[in-house]
Residue, then its C-alpha position, 0 to 999 in steps of 0.5 A: m496464502y492471500r497477498v495484499l499489496m500495500p503501496i505506502d508514501g510518507s503519511e503515518s495517518r494512512g499507512a496506519a488505515q492501510a494496516e487496520t483495514v487488513i487487520a480487519l478483513p477476515d482471518a487476517t493473522e492467518s491466511i493474509t501476508v501484506i507485501l507493503l510496497y514503496v515506489f522511489d523516485d531514485e534508484d540511490e534512495m532504493e538501495t539505501t532504504t527499505p519501505e518499512e524505513i518510511a513514516g507510513g510504512n513503519v507504522a503499518a509494519n508494525r501494526l499489522r505484526d502487532a496482530g500477526v499478520a506477517v509483513e513482506q518489502t518490497s521496493r520499485v523504482g519509478d510511476p507509481a501507478i506502473k510500479i504498483l500494478a506491475a508489483a502486484d503481478e510480480v508476488g502475486a497479489d490477490h488484492i491492493v490497499l490503498g492509502g487515500r488522500k484528502r482532497s477539495p470538494v473538487g478533488a473529492v470527485l475523483f481518486g487522486s491519479v495514482s489511486q485512479n490509473v490503479i484503480v482502473d487499471a487493474d484486474r484484482p481488487v482494490t480498496i481506498t482506506g481513509g487516513m487523510t493527511 
C-alpha cells in the first residue's frame, strides 16, 4: 500500500486540489491510503476537532472517498513544517501532497515558509498542488 500524507488547512479549494492530485495517481483506488493531517496551534482544540471537521479536510476526505480512495486521519500540535515531516515518518508516508497558496509576483518566486521547509527537509517526494485561495 502506498501511503500519502496530506496536510490540510481551512481552504476548501486547496483540499479539493490535493484530493484531485491523489485521485489522478495511477491505481489510486487500489493502492493508495491518504492520511489527512491537521496541525493545530492548541492542544485543547486538537482534542475536540478532527482533520475532517476542518473545511479543507472535509472536502478532501469526501472527494477521496467518493473516488474509492482509503482515508485515515491524524493530528499534531506545534510548528506545521516540523510536525508535517515528523508525521510523514511516523505514518510511513511514501509521498507528501501539500496545498499551494496564492502569492504576489514577488512572493511567487518562493513557496510559503511551511511548503519551502517541507520541500527542503523532506526525504520523500513532495507535491505542491493548486487550489490557490
